[in-house]
C-alpha positions in Angstrom: -23.4 13.4 -19.9 -20.4 13.4 -17.7 -17.2 12.1 -19.2 -15.5 9.2 -17.3 -12.4 10.1 -15.3 -9.5 9.0 -17.5 -8.1 6.6 -15.0 -7.9 2.8 -14.8 -8.5 1.7 -11.2 -6.5 -1.5 -10.5 -7.5 -3.4 -7.4 -5.2 -6.3 -6.4 -7.1 -8.9 -4.2 -7.2 -12.3 -2.6 -10.4 -13.2 -0.8 -11.7 -9.6 -0.6 -15.4 -10.2 -1.4 -16.6 -8.2 1.7 -14.4 -5.2 1.0 -15.0 -5.3 -2.7 -18.8 -5.0 -2.1 -18.1 -1.6 -0.5 -15.2 -0.5 -2.7 -16.5 -1.2 -6.3 -19.9 0.8 -6.2 -17.9 4.0 -5.5 -15.9 3.7 -8.7 -18.6 4.3 -11.3 -17.0 7.6 -12.4 -13.8 6.0 -13.6 -13.2 4.9 -17.2 -12.1 1.4 -16.3 -11.9 -0.9 -13.2 -9.8 -4.0 -13.1 -9.7 -6.6 -10.2 -6.4 -8.5 -10.2 -6.9 -11.7 -8.3 -4.6 -14.3 -6.6 -6.8 -17.3 -6.3 -9.8 -16.0 -4.3 -12.3 -18.6 -3.1 -14.7 -16.4 -1.2 -17.0 -15.1 -4.0 -14.8 -12.1 -4.9 -15.1 -12.9 -8.7 -18.9 -12.8 -8.4 -18.8 -9.4 -6.6 -16.6 -8.0 -9.3 -18.7 -9.3 -12.1 -21.9 -7.8 -10.5 -20.2 -4.4 -10.6 -19.0 -4.7 -14.2 -15.3 -4.7 -13.3 -12.8 -6.6 -15.4 -11.3 -9.7 -13.8 -7.7 -10.7 -14.3 -6.1 -13.9 -12.8 -2.6 -13.7 -11.4 -0.3 -16.5 -10.3 3.0 -15.5 -8.7 6.0 -17.8 -9.5 8.1 -16.4 -6.6 10.2 -14.1 -8.8 10.0 -10.6 -10.2 7.5 -9.2 -11.1 4.9 -9.3 -8.4 1.3 -8.4 -9.0 1.3 -4.6 -9.6 4.4 -4.6 -11.8 3.0 -7.6 -13.7 -0.2 -5.7 -14.4 1.7 -2.6 -15.6 3.9 -4.8 -17.9 1.3 -7.2 -19.2 -2.1 -5.5 -19.3 -3.1 -3.1 -22.0 -4.1 0.0 -20.1 -6.2 2.3 -22.4 -6.3 5.4 -20.1 -3.4 7.8 -19.4 -3.5 7.1 -15.7 -3.6 4.1 -13.4 -4.7 4.2 -9.7 -3.7 1.3 -7.6 -6.4 0.9 -4.9 -6.7 -1.8 -2.2 -10.1 -3.3 -1.7 -10.4 -1.7 1.7 -9.8 1.8 0.4 -12.9 3.8 -0.4 -13.0 6.8 -2.6 -15.7 9.6 -2.4 -16.9 12.4 -4.7 -14.5 14.9 -3.3 -11.6 12.7 -4.4 -13.1 12.1 -7.8 -13.8 15.8 -8.3 -10.2 16.7 -7.6 -9.0 14.1 -10.1 -11.3 15.6 -12.7 -10.0 19.1 -12.0 -6.3 18.2 -11.8 -5.4 15.5 -14.3 -6.3 17.1 -17.6 -3.8 20.0 -17.2 -1.1 18.5 -15.0 2.6 18.0 -16.0 3.2 15.6 -13.1 3.9 11.9 -13.7 2.4 10.7 -10.4 0.6 11.8 -7.3 0.8 11.0 -3.6 -2.5 10.0 -2.1 -3.2 10.4 1.6 -5.6 8.3 3.6 -8.0 8.4 6.6 -7.0 5.4 8.6 -9.6 3.4 10.5 -8.7 1.1 13.4 -11.0 -1.0 15.7 -14.0 0.6 13.9 -12.9 4.2 14.5 -11.4 6.8 12.2 -8.0 8.0 13.5 -7.7 11.8 13.2 -4.3 12.0 14.8 -1.0 10.1 15.2 0.5 8.2 12.3 -0.4 9.4 8.8 -0.5 7.3 5.8 0.2 8.2 2.1 1.2 6.3 -1.0 2.4 7.1 -4.5 -0.6 5.3 -5.9 -1.6 7.3 -9.0 0.8 6.9 -11.9 0.9 8.2 -15.4 0.9 5.1 -17.7 4.4 4.5 -19.0 6.1 6.9 -16.5 7.5 4.1 -14.3 6.8 1.1 -12.1 7.5 -0.3 -8.7 11.2 -0.8 -7.7 12.7 -4.2 -8.5 13.7 -6.2 -5.4 15.0 -9.7 -6.1 13.8 -11.1 -2.8 14.2 -14.9 -3.2 10.8 -15.7 -1.5 11.4 -13.8 1.7 7.7 -14.2 2.3 4.5 -15.3 0.6 3.6 -11.7 -0.3 2.8 -11.7 -4.0 2.1 -8.0 -4.2 4.3 -4.9 -3.8 3.5 -3.6 -0.3 6.7 -1.9 0.8 8.2 -1.5 -2.7 8.1 2.1 -3.9 7.2 3.3 -7.4 10.1 4.7 -9.4 8.7 7.5 -11.5 10.3 9.5 -14.4 9.1 13.1 -13.9 7.7 15.2 -11.2 5.2 14.0 -8.5 2.3 16.0 -7.1 -0.1 15.4 -4.2 -3.8 15.1 -4.0 -5.5 17.0 -1.2 -8.7 14.9 -1.0 -8.2 11.8 1.0 -9.3 8.2 0.6 -10.8 6.2 3.5 -8.6 3.2 4.4 -11.2 1.1 6.2 -10.4 -2.6 6.8 -13.1 -4.1 9.0 -11.8 -7.7 9.1 -10.7 -7.4 12.7 -7.6 -7.2 14.8 -6.5 -10.8 14.3 -6.4 -10.2 10.5 -4.3 -7.0 11.1 -1.9 -9.1 13.2 -1.5 -11.8 10.6 -0.9 -9.3 7.8 1.7 -7.3 9.8 3.5 -10.5 10.8 4.0 -11.2 7.1 5.1 -7.5 6.5 7.6 -7.6 9.4 9.2 -10.8 7.9 9.6 -9.1 4.6 11.0 -5.9 6.2 13.6 -7.9 8.1 14.9 -9.7 5.0 14.9 -6.4 3.1 16.9 -4.7 5.8 19.5 -7.4 5.9 19.8 -7.5 2.1 20.5 -3.8 2.1 23.0 -4.2 4.8 24.8 -6.9 2.8 24.7 -4.7 -0.3 26.7 -2.0 1.5 26.8 1.7 0.5 25.8 1.1 -3.2 22.5 -0.5 -2.1 21.8 2.3 0.3 22.6 5.0 -2.3 19.8 3.7 -4.5 17.2 4.6 -1.8 15.4 7.8 -1.3 16.5 9.8 1.8 13.3 8.7 3.6 14.0 5.1 2.9 17.6 5.4 4.0 16.5 6.9 7.4 13.9 4.0 7.7 16.3 1.2 7.1 19.1 2.8 9.2 16.6 2.7 12.1 15.0 -0.8 11.6 16.4 -3.2 14.2 17.5 -0.4 16.6 16.4 -1.2 20.2 15.0 2.3 20.7 12.8 2.4 17.5 9.5 0.9 19.0 9.6 3.3 22.0 10.4 6.3 19.8 7.6 5.4 17.4 5.1 5.2 20.2 6.2 8.5 21.8 6.1 10.3 18.5 2.7 9.1 17.3 0.8 8.6 20.5 2.3 11.6 22.3 3.8 14.3 20.0 1.3 13.7 17.2 -1.6 13.4 19.7 -2.7 9.9 19.0 -4.1 9.9 22.5 -6.9 12.1 21.3 -8.3 9.1 19.4 -9.1 7.3 22.6 -8.5 3.6 23.0 -8.3 3.0 19.2 -5.4 5.6 19.0 -3.6 3.9 21.9 -4.1 0.4 20.4 -2.9 1.5 17.0 0.2 3.2 18.3 1.1 0.3 20.5 0.5 -2.3 17.7 2.7 -0.4 15.3 5.4 -0.1 18.0 5.2 -3.9 18.5 5.4 -4.3 14.8 8.7 -2.5 14.7 9.9 -4.6 17.6 9.0 -7.7 15.6 11.1 -6.5 12.7 14.0 -6.0 15.1 13.7 -9.5 16.6 13.5 -11.0 13.1 16.6 -9.1 12.0 18.5 -10.4 15.0 17.4 -14.0 14.2 18.6 -13.6 10.6 22.0 -12.3 11.8 22.3 -15.2 14.2 21.4 -17.7 11.4 18.4 -19.0 13.2 15.9 -18.8 10.3 
């Protein structure tokens, strides 16, 4: 009989019944699956129970820690690895096979995971890539601490990065990132994200060089650019043109334009914060 993959899959949710119904059946090869909920009212609990996943209730008090760090600090994880998976992220056998081959002998403390993005019902094969440090050796670290003073209602680490002690590898097999809740949902979600990013950028600016020095080189480049008038256009040119997002047809155009507008929104909100209008 095949041994379970020694990974606890942790899935933070709020009203994700539809996505959970697709996500959870694909996780039977893992040792443990936990759904961490923030007050769902759409039947998510029943979907999780039907799959045999453990259910954990989470209530955010507006302060550190948020959902993922709270789970790492308060839940007894009995596997050597934890994989943070969103409900709209779907694993396949190729990904599971790679975990089985790689994890037993690795010296790494974490792994970058890459994703196949879907937008408007189509898989995007070009343009903007997506990867996250989502697979972490238990005890090797947690997500960065940002004392945000309720910049937004986001109760989960979205833009916070894991701080890992040890080396980090990368998985070759990809996960499908497939959110089918429509464009209106995408807009609402990214409106919340852009608010958080604007407050974060201004907090770093107020913190001066010492705050910037704590960031990775990639983060420093990002926050140096946020709010710049040229960033939305530069993003669109790079990902729709240079990275050939145009080959994905209308979905590729809509995605590149929507992300460019997202960066424009961040810039507008930064200007509002500096003018004291929020």
